[in-house]
N, C-alpha and C positions, 0 to 999 in steps of 0.2 A: 476477424474474418466472419462474415455472416454465413450461416449454414441454414438455408431455408427449411430443409426437411426437419432438422433438429428443432428449429423454432416452432414449426407447426406441431410437432409432437409435444413439445413443452406446453404450448398454449392449449392444445386439446386437453391435456391432462390437467393443467392449472385452471382452465375456465369451464370445466365440465359442469353442466347444470345451470350455468348463468342464464342461458337463453330462456329457460322456463321461469326465471325470476324467483325461484324458491330455494335453490341450493347453491350457496356460495362456493367458489372453487376450492378443491381439496378439502371439502367439508370443514371449513375454517378452524376446527379444533385440531387438525393434523391428521396424518395417516392413521387409519384404524378407528377414527371417531365416526360412529354410525349416523348421527343426526347433526345437521347444521344448525347454527344458532346465529341470529342477527345481533351483532354487538355494536351496531352503528350509533346507538344512543349515547355512547360515551366517546368523547374525543380524546384519542391517545396522543399525548405530546411526545415528540421524538426529537432527540438531539443527535446530530451526526456531522461528520466532516465529509461523508460520501454524499454530497448534497448539491451537485450541479443542478441547474434548472431542469435538465432532461431527466435526471434521476428522481428529483422530488416530484415532478409532474407524473412520471410513470408510477411511482410508489403510491401517490394519493389516489390515482385512478384505479390501479390494480387492487389496492386495499378496499376501495369503495365497492368494487365488484365482488370482493370476498366477504363483504358484510362488516367492514370496519370504517371508522372515520378517524383520520389521522391529521395531525398538524406538525409540519416540519418546515423550518426556514431553509431557503436555498443559500448558495454561497455569496449572494449579494448582501446577505444579512450576517451570516456566520461563515467565516472562511478559515478552514484549517482545523487541525485537531486541538490546538491550544484554545482557540476561540470556542469550539464546541464544548470542551470540558469546562471552561470558565463560565460559559453561559448556563450550563446545566447546574453547576455548583452554586452560582449566584442566584438564579431564578427559583430553584427548588420546586419546579413544577413539572419535571420530566417523568415520563413513564418508561420510556425506552431509550437506551443509548446503543448506537451501533456505529460501526466503522472503526476509526482509530487504528491502533496497532498494539503489539505486545508491550511496547514501552509505556503507553498510556494505560493499557488495561491492567498491567501489573500494579500501577499506582492506584487505580480505582479499586481493584480487588484487595489491596493491602491497606486501604483506608487513608490514602494521602489527602483526599479532598474532604473537607469538613462536612459538607452537606450531601455527599454522594455515597450511598451504600446499595448493595445489590440484594434482590430477592433470591432466596434459595429455590432453584428450580432445575429440572432436568427435562429437556424436550424429548419426544419420542425418537428423534433423529440423532440424538447425542452420539450414538455409536458410529455414525457415518462420518463424523468429522475427525476421528482419530486423535492425534496429538494436539489438534488445535482446539483445546478446551481448558477452561478453568473450572473443573468439575463443581457442579452445584451453583455456579455463578455466571459464567459467560461462555459462549460457544461460537466456533468459527463460521464465518460466512464466505469470505473471499480471500484467496491467496494471491499475493503479488511478490515479485522479486525484482531486483535490479540486474541488468544484463550488460555485459561487455561484448560489443559486436565489432566486426571488422569486414572491410571489403576485400574480396579475394581477386578482383580484377586488376587492370593496369592502374586504376585510381587508388588501389590499396596495396596489398602485399604481392600482387602478381603471382598468386598461386602458393605462396609460402603460408604454411599453417602456423597459427600462433598458439603457443602453449605456455602458460605461466604457472608458477607455484602459488603466487599470491596476487590479489588484485593490484597491489602496489607496484608490481613488476612492470606495469604499463609505462613507467617513467624510463625504463631501459629497453623499450621494445624496438626503438630505431625508426618508428613511424610517427607521423603527425597524429595527435589525439585531440579530441574535443574535451573541454572542461566547462562546467557550468559558470554562469555569469553573475551569481549572487550567492550569499550565504544561506538565506532562508529557503523554505520549501521542503515538503516531505521527501520528495524524490532526491533532492540534493543532499538532505541529511542521510538518507539511506546509502547513497553513493559514498559519502564520507565515511560512514560506518563500515562499508565494505573495504575501503582503502586503508583504514586504520586497524582492521582486524588483526593483522599479523604483528602489530606493535603493542599489543596489550601488555601493560606493566603495572600491576596494582600498587607498586611501591613508588611510582613516578609522581612527582608533584604537578606534572603537566596534565592534569585530568585523567590520570591512570593510563596515559599513553607515553611511550618512550620518546625522548627528544628526537631520536632518529625518525620516528613516525611523523612528527611534525615537520621535520626537514624534508621528508619524502613528499608529504602533502603540499608543501610549499613548491617543490620542484614540479609537481603535477599542475599546480595553479599557475606558476610563473611561465612554464614552457608549453602549456596547452594552448590550443586555438580557441579563441573566444570572441564574442562580439556583443554589443548592446542591442543588436537587431533582435526583434521578437522571435525570429526563427531559430535563434540560439538559446531560447529558454530551456529547451531540452535537446538531447543529442541526436535525435533521429534525422532532422533536416540537414545538419552539416554533413553527416555520413551519406545521406541519400543524394546530396548534391555533389559529392566527391571532394568536399573541402578538406576532409580528414580521412585517414585510413582506419582509425580506431575510435570508437565512441561508446557512450553509455546511454541506456534508455530503460524504461520500466516495462515490465512484461505485459501488462493488461491491454496496452494499445498497439503492441508491435505488429501483430498479424494484420490488423486493419490498416495500419500505416503502410505496410508493404503492399497490400492489395491496391492502395491508392497512390503508390510511390510515383508513378509516371505523371501524375497531375501536377507535381511541384518540382520536377527535375528533368533535365535533358539526359541525365546519366543515372536513372533510378535503380534502386535495389530490385532484384527480380527473384521470384520463387518464394512464395509465402511459406508453405509447409515443407517444401524441398528447396533449400537455398541454391541459387544459381551463381550469384556473384557476391555473396556475403556468407558469414558464418558466425557462430558464437566462439569467442575466445575460450579455449579449454583451460580452466583454472582449477588446480588441484584442490584448493580450499573449498571450492563451491561458490556460493553467493549468499547475499543477505536477503532473507525473505521477511516479509511482514504478513500477518494475517489480520483481517478485519473481523471483529466479533460482534455479537449482540448480547446484551444483558438487560434485565428488567430492574429498574430503579425502585427502591422504596420511596413511597410518597405519602406524606402525612395527609390524613383525611380521606384517602382513597378507600372506597368500600370494598368488601370481598367480591361483590359482583363486578365492580370495575376492574379489580385486579385480575379476575377471571378473563375479562375481555383483553387485557394487556398480555396475559400469558397466551391466550389463543392467537393473538396477532403474532407474537414472537414465534410460536409454533408454526404458523402458516408461512411467515416470511422466510424462515430457515429451512423449510421443507424442500425436498428434492425438486419438485415441480416448479415452485416459485423461484428457487435459486437458479434452475436451468434457464428459466425465462429471463431472469435478471442478467445472468451471464451472457446469454445470446444477445440481449439488447445492448449491453455495455462492454462486450468483449473482455469479460473478466472470467477468472477461473475459480470455481467454487471449492470450498473446503469439503462440502458434502459430496462424498464419492458417488452416491447415486445420481446426483445432479451432473457430476462430471461425466458419468457414463452416458447420460442423455446427450450431452453436448459433444462428446468425443467418443463415439462408439468404436473408433479404430484404435483407441489407446491414448495415453497421456502425451500431450505435445512435448517436444524435446526441451523447451524452455522451462518446463515445470518438473523435469527429471533431475535437475542439478542439485547437488548436495546443499543442504540448508545449514550454514554455519551459525545462523542466529540462535539455533538451539544447542550448539556445542558448548560444553562447559569450559570456562576460561579462568575461573578463580574459585577453586573449591567446588561447591555445588551450584555456582552461579552460571547461568547461561549467558551467552554473549548479548542476547536481547536484553536481559536484565542488567547486564553491565552497561550497555548503552543507555538504558533508562536512568541508571544511577549517575552517569557522567555527561549526559547530553547537554545539560545546561552549561557545564564547564566548557565543553567543546565549542558550543556556539559563542560563548564569551571569548575564548581564545581566537577563534576565526575572526570575530568582529574586531577585537582589540588590536590584532596584528594586521588587519587590513586585507585578509584573503579575498579572492574572487571579485576583483574589480572588473567592471564591465566595459571600461573605456581605458585605452592605453594611457591617456593623460592622467588617469587616477592611480596608475601603478605605483606601488611603494617598494622601497628597498628591502632586500632580504633582511630579516631580523638578525641581530647579534646573538646567536643562540646560546653562547656561553655566559651571557650576562643578562638574562631575562628574569624578571620577578614573576614567577608563575603563580604565587599566592594572589597577586593583583590581577594578572591576566585571566585567571579563571573566574573572576568576579565580573558582574555587569559593569560597563563603563558608567561613570558618574554623569548625570544629565546636566 
């Protein structure tokens, strides 16, 4: 949802001094830095999966106004978190890594990738991102979560409120639900993580998930509404059209989608901030959040002055003013609480007040986000090997013989 007043405030604060051509926005060294410095002589190489053409264009231009020169590939070149990490690791020319999620960041911080290590740094705004930090290494930029939504009108529950204990209870809800039409994709992976949360079993050979968990996910897949049509790539359109009563979607685009719902449906969802014919399913567990972070990469041959430029860029990009402008432009919710106050002076939107079970402990001192990171490759292999999430009914496969599966093989990538 676009909020013109908040955008104006963010831009005034972020672009102060640009008109005179002397002071870059936010004094490019961060809040409290008295003198601006022009760092544009060094090209800062960035790797990210938050790199749509709109985002990269905005970032290049805003950084230029702030006294920085940046280089970042859009998603026609690098698409997805796996590709971004691999490119940074292989090319060894990166200065900044941002985006991703806790799954990837825990791997970077813990040295999983041979050629990726992080500079020890602490921005002035570190205390504003709260729990979304790997202290001394990486700090939160954007919070997202996955949501379960339902229609409350005659195309949905007709006034009945939906309340589940777990995400997986959707299979027993008694209403038609949407399910994704492919295995891959960050949002799809997050939805699977939410659905599997209540079935964590560290002793299970099936990727640390109980067999009942995989049976439930199969039920969700086999009995959900799906299509190969591009409007079924995510769950908003099927719900907005009234094809299903219950659906899933990601938080960062929800309000903008509802604002424009009537453009693509004769039976649109109504009420952006105050729902009229839709609601969030109340789920006791909460939901699965991810946070995007920013970290500074060690880079062989970079001078101290060049490293200073990179740190100043990271300081500027994560600042309240810049993140408020980014959040307004791309309908995202900032980790930086001061930025959130600029965007939402009336308080935190309901979709971001849900309990975050990604940070809940599930195996000793291991958070669920860390557990997902440890098992995500196995889960992808299981889904692929068993044929989950077909997009066309002609490609549907029979339910597996659960009692006689070779999980040691299924958790491995299929042979080419």
